[in-house]
C-alpha positions, 0 to 999 in steps of 0.5 A: 659423709663430709663435704670433702667426700661429696666434693670429690664424688662430684668430679672435676666439674666441681672445681670450676663451680667452686671457682665461680663461688670464690669469684662471686664472694671476692667481687662482693667484698671488693665492691662493698669496699669501693661502694661504701658511702664514704667513697661516694660523697664523703666530702659533699657537705664541705664542697657544696658549701664552698660551691654555694659561696663561689669559693672556687679556689678553696673548692679546688683545694678541698676537692684535691684532698678528697678521695671520694668520687664526688671530689674527684669529679669536682677536681677534674672539672675545675681543672679543665679549661673547657669548664669555663664555657660549658660546665654542664658538658665537662661535668658529665664527661668526668661523671661518666668516667667515675660512673663506669668505675662504680659499675665496674665488676658488678655484672660478674656475679651475674655471669657466675649465677648463669655459668655455675648451674650450666656447669652443674648440668654438664657435670651431671650429664658426664656423670650419667654417661659414666654411670650407664657405661659402668651399668652396661659393663656390670651386666645391668646391675641396678645397684650400680645405677641407683648408687651412681645417680645421686653422685651425678646429681651432686654437681647440679646441686652444687651449681644451684647452691652457687648460682642462687647466692651469686644472683642475690649478690649481683642484684644487690651490687647493681642496686647499690651501684645505681643508688650511688650513681643517683646520689652522685648525679644529684650532688653534681647537678647542684654543683653545676647550678652553683657554677652556672650562677657565677658564669651568668653573673660574669656574662651580665657584667 
């Protein structure tokens, strides 16, 4: 029996289960693109070198050209007038915006992992209701009952088949996002230290 036949016998609930699997895979591919290392701190070495030298104009220009998250935070921070008085706070504000983007959509596969087995269970319950109805109409023919039960269980199996990979995807994306945020925060802390040094020098002078 081919997959298409099994899918058809599973009934209408198989379609939302299939949709759950498509959503999980789509989110995985999209997040892998967004969270690849080159999108987090690809310009890190250059920007930190400029910050260490206190070459703020060069740093602003370099961060403007960068398309990674670190460059974006640096550029927004340096262009905010308030950063002259409270670099720590301003950096945290822009870092929070970027962090929200990093975590964006990562919870969706977790929702699919919860939803798909419930849909599978619903399909099985509906299938069992249909089977017992046919069983009663056929005067209690046991062949109908035996043949129908396995069909009713198709959706449960399908739901679990989608839920397990979706859960793995969810945990993987969450771990990747947390790791990316940690790397970003560490680099930004070093930037704040360099920027604070020049502020302290200005106050002393």
